[in-house]
C-alpha positions, 0 to 999 in steps of 0.5 A: 496819249495824244499823238499827231499823225500826218496820214494821206496828207491830213494832220490827225490828232488822236488818242492811243495807247502806248503799245498800240501798233499801227495798224490797229490805229489806221483800221480805227481811223478808217483806213481799212485797206490796212488789213491784219493778217499774220501778225508777225510782219511776214504776209504784208497784209499791213504795208504802209508807206512810211516816209515813201518806204514800204513798212510792216504796220503790224509789227511797228508801234504808233508811237514810232510813226510820230513825224513820218509821212504815213500812205495807204492806198486811200491815199493813192487813188489814182496810182493804185487804180492805173496799176489795178487795171494792170494786174487785171489786164494780166490775170493777176487780181484774184481775191484780192485780199492782199492787193492793197499791201502788194500794191503799195510795195510795188509803188515804191518799188517803182519810185526806188528802182530803175530798170529791176531785173526778175530777181531784184523785183522777187527780192523787193516783194519778199513777204508780200503772199498772196495764196491765189496767185502763182506769182507769173501774171504779177510778176507780168503785172509789175513789169508792164507797169514799170515799163520792163515789157 
């Protein structure tokens, strides 16, 4: 089935299977920052922004994204670099495997929440798993990025 998707500001006309998940479509198109992890929507590795909201692409059929604005790390290089530098300066960057989904979620949070509390930040990030850090460095980095420290 042929569909038209808007990915990182560009229209892509592609042939997909009716039961194809968005994570597979995006990776097939070269968006390798979108990673397959748990396949159950629990780890956050496959997070992308759809209409500026974080979405788990392993739990969404590609056909449901038709007519939406899809953004991956590849489409937000400047903002991503800014937050990634803060992550590194806070010692919160370890192996980097979870970073693309985590960073997109933090950028969405910045655009959605005004002056969030620590609890609101933690709640917003529920489902973004990192196996390397204890999350304290990440929380410091997020607060610095949001202007809270």
